[in-house]
N, C-alpha and C positions, 0 to 999 in steps of 0.2 A: 133667328139665324144665327149659326154656332159662330164659335172664333174658326173653324175648321170648315167654314163655306167656301174661303179664298184658295186653300191646299190644294192645286187639283190635277184630279188624276194620280195622289200618292194616297191608296186607300190603306196599304202596308203599314204605313209612315203615318197613317192618321191615327192607326188603329194602336200599334206602340205606344205611342204620344198619349193617346186617351187613357191607355192604361196606365203609365207611371204618373200620370195625374192623378188620380183615383187612389193609388198605393202612395203619394206624396202626403196628404192629411194624416196619416196612421203613423208615416216618420215623423211628423212634425209633432205628432201625441207621443211618441217616444221618445226623442230626444227634450223636449221638454220636460218632460217627468222623470228623463233618466232610467229612464228603461230598454230593453232590451230594443234592439232595429227588427221588429217583426219578419220572421225566413223568407226569402225568395222575394223579398220586394223588388219592384219592376222599375222605383224610381232609384234616381244616383245622381251624384254632384256635377256629375262635368259629363256632356255629350260634344258628340262633334257631326255636322252635318255635311257632309258631302254631295256632290252631282254634278252636272252639266249645269253651265249658266244658261238661269232662266225655268230651273226645274223648281225653283220656289226656298232655297235653302232658309234666306234670311225668314219669308212668311212662314214657313216650319218651323223657325225658333221662335217668333213671334204671338203664332196663335199658341206653341206653348207654354210661353212664360204666361198669357194671358191665362190658360186653363190652373195654373199653379196659382194665381192671386184672385181664380174666382171667387164669388160671394154670393152666389145664389143658394137662397133657399134651400131651393131643391135638393143642393147638395145633401141637408141636414135626412133626407129622407132615402137617399142613395140613385137622387139624380147626378150624370153626368157631367165633371167639368169641363168647362167651356161653355157657357150657354150665351155669351156674345152680348147679353143686356146689362149686365151687372156692371156696375161702377169697376171692381177689379179688371173686368173682361176689356170693358171700352176705356178705362186709364192705359193699359198697358197695350193694348192694341196703336191707339192713337199717340205711345209717346207722352206721356204725362203721367204715367203712373210713380212715385216716387218710389219704390222698390224694383224699377225698373228700369238699367241703365240699357242704350241703344248705342253702341260703339259704330261708328261705319268712318271712313277717310278718304277725301278726296286726292290723296296727296300720295303720290308714290307707296312708302310703307309707315309704319305705323312704329314709332320709336320707343326708347327706352322708359323717356320721361312720360309719355304718354301710358304707358302699360302700367309704371310703378304708381303712379294715379289711381287707376284700375283695381289694382292688386288692393294700397291702403281701404278704395271703399269694399272693397272683396269682405273683409273683416268687421264692417259694421253689422248689427243688427239689423232684423227691417225696420222699416217703421211702420207701416201700417198694415204691409201684408204678411202673409203667411212665410213666402220666400226672400230672400234677396237676388233677385236674377240679373244675371250681366249677358248681354248677346254683344259676341265680336265677330261682325258681319264681314269683315273682310280678317279672318286669320291668316290665312296664307301673304298678309302684306305684312304681317311681322320681321322685323331685322333679327337677328342670329342673337343679340341681346338681349331684345326685350321678350323673343322666346323663352329664353335662361330665365327673366324676369316671372315672365307668368309661369313659368312650372312650378315653381316655388308655390304657386299661390292652388294650383289646382293637383298639389301633391299632399298641400297637409290644406283642406279648402277647411272654412269657420262653418259649425254646425249647420246653418240658415243659410246658406250661399249655394246659387246654380248656374255653372258656366257653360254658355249655348256659343260653344263653337261654330264658322262658317266658313268654308274652304271648297274651292273644285272639284280638289281628290286629298285621299291620302299624301300623297305626296308631298303635299302644298305645306302639312305641316309639320312640325319637327315629329321623330319616331317618339321621342320620351315624353313629349305631350301625347302625341296621337295614344299612345298605349295606357293613357291614365283616365282615357274618356270613351264613355257609349259609344258605337258609332252607327249611325243610319244614313244609308244611303237613297237619295235621289234622283228618281229617273227622269226624264225629256217627260212632259205631261203630250198626250194625243191631242192633235191639231183641232177637232172634233171637240174637247174639253177646252181648248185655250176659246175658240171661237164661240161656245156656249156663256162663256163667264165673261167674254168683253159684250155678248149680247143682254145679259141680265144683268151685270152691274153697271157695267158703263155706257147703260143703253145706244152700242153702236147700231149702225144697219147691221143686218146678218148676211148680207151680200158682201160687205168691205169688211166685215170682222173676219168671216170665213179666209177672204183672199189675206187679210195682214195677216191670221193664223199660222195660214198655209204657205206662205214668204218667208216666217221667220222660224219655223220648224218647229214650231211649240213652245219659243220664245217669249213666257207672257208679258213682261214686260215690254221687248222691242216690238209684240204686236199691239199691245195697249197705241203706244209710242207712234207706229206706223198706222195706225184706224186714225187717229186725234191730229196730227201735224202732217202738216200741206207739204211745210220745207222738208219732213223724213223722208216723204213719200217724194219729192222732188228729190233729194243724196241718193236713194236708193237706184231710182230712176238714169239717175247721172253713171253712178258705178257699173250698174249691168251694160249700158253703151262700152263699157271700155275695151272686152276682149274683142271688138270691132275696131280695134282702134290702134293695134299694134301693128298693123303691117309692114312699117318701116319705122324707123328708128327715130325720127323725128316725130312721128307719132306718141313712141313709148316716151318719151321723155316730154313730152306735153302730157299727155296722160298723168303721169306720174306728178308733175308739177300742179295740175289741177289739184288732183288727190290732195297733195298736201297744203297748197291753199285751203282746199275746203274743211278741211281737220283743221287749221289758224283760226282759219272765219268762227267756226264751233268755239274752242276756244276764246276769241274775242270775245264772244257772244256772253259767254257766262263770265268772260271777267268785269264786265259791262254792267253785267245784271247785279255780280255780289261784290265785289274787290271796293267801286267805289262805297257803297256803303258801307263796306265792313272798314273801309278806312277812316271815315265820319264819324262810325258812332265810336271805334278806339281812340281817336283824337278827343273827342267830346268825351269821353271814359278820363284821359288823361290830364283833362282841364285846359284845352289849347284856346288861347285867348283870339278876341278882335283879330284878325288882317290873316289866322292861321297860321299866328305865331308860336310853336310847343314851350311848354316849360322846359330848363334843366332836367337833365337824366334822361330825357323820355327818348331821345336817338336810337337806343339798344330795342327800346320795341318795337318802335316803328320800321326798322330795320329786319326783326325776326317777323313781323307782319307780311313785309315786303318779299322775305324768299318764301312763306308759306305760299301766297299768291303764285309766286313764278311757278314753284311744285305744283300747284294746284291744274296753273296752262297746263302744264306740262304733261299732265296725269291727261288732261281732257283732251287733248290734241292726239294725245297715246289712243284713248279709249273710241274716239272717231273715226283712227285709222283703223283701226279694230276690229267696229264695227261695218265698215268698207270691205274690209278682208274676208270677214263671216259671206256677206253678202256674195263675195266671190266667189267663195270657195263652195258654196251654194248653188249658182252659175254653173261650173264645172262640175260637180257633183250630176244635176240634172242632163249636161250635156254626155257623162259617162253614163248615166243611164236610156237615154235614147242611143248610143253607139252602142249597147252593147242587148240592148231589145228588152228592159229591165218594165216589168210590171209595176214598178214604187210608185205612188203619185209624184210630179214634180210638185216643185218652191217656187217658181217660177213662168209658171203657165201666163202670165200677164207680159211673156217678151218670147212667146214658142218662137216665132219668124227668129232671132238672133239665136238660140239655143240649137233650131235645127242648120242653121247657116254653119252654126261652128259644127256643128256634129257630123256633116253630110259632108266637110272639108277636112277633117283630121282625122286619128285615128285613136283608140282605145289609150295606147301606148301615150300618145302626146298628151292625150289631155289628164294623165296620172300625175304624168310630170308636170303640168303647169298646176297641176293640184298641190306638187308639192314642192311650186316655186311660191306658190302663196303661205303656204307653212313657213316654209324658210323666212321670208318677209315678217312674218310675227315673230319668228322666233330670233330675230336678225334686231326687232324693238326691242322685244324683252331685253336684250345682252348692250342696249341705246348704243345700238349704232345710228347714225346719224341720220334719221326719216325721208329725205330725201333720197341716199346715198341706194340707202335698203329698198326703198321702192320703184327707183328706174332699174334697180337690178333687177325685181322683180318681171318687170314688163319687158323688160328685154328677153327673159325668160322663158316667160310665154310667148314673144313673138316667135321665139325661136321653136320652142311646145318639147 
């Protein structure tokens, strides 16, 4: 099993990354010996992976990092990098390789402080591998100040450092940064390919795998969660009932409140799982004495941790809401397909009765306005509008059509 096996439906990207990994050895040899870099090298120091959610941006970056660190003996005989079995590949994929740093955030943004630490690390030579690889999974969440800090490192890279940035689109990254990166665009994987990987890698029942892949429209991570998590299926079922509950103002307001409450419950569940242990570990590290009393001078550290946990809770709630709005958009997309007589496969065949009811009681024009209302709600949440107000405005717009 090679490192590319989890890169679903991205043959062109896999080919480009594989070729670059093959050229990487020659580049390392040239840099180490002070020779000229071989002309036409397909390897470079900074890459930008873009594509829709679920396309596998971070998966591609991790696979490429593993291929760069591959230590398979077959490479000396001309074998392709990325065997998936050697120590370099394995530790890179599981996140324990000393020279592969994976950065993701469960907060709303990545600030200057965290970015400066990354830039400092980027100047170090590899400890055990060929390259120092830094994977920034949420490059779109860099603040403007953090982006400017990163720019210097990308502009003047260390000889053996590779930056792998991931973002939904080019527009989500500063122009000055993206102009210094090699750009790779990933596409939404085919539904059949997603179902196949769920069956093959996760041992999921074929019927459930196909249903999850179809419902999530090719989003690998969401499909796996939907296929394995009963609560996720229940939440999705509740969201898909919302279009039938907005017949009057009271129904609109009640549906909006329930959507917010569900998102808040998700955030609370994450907090219970993570925050308590995180707080206890921090207290122990700071030398809390019996009875929970903290040493002097540690109040600021604990306050910083509390602020981080609050930001993470806000991010979790927004992510949960965004997932619900994505499901809602998919519902109305199916409604529109029925109204226009399209032959495209429906994503939500498990609620066919609801789709038919909305389709035949409305018009394509009203369905388009409803889709626009859902998109407007997502934009409002991105602009920090109060979630309840944004969702109430959306449900009222769904009622009006």
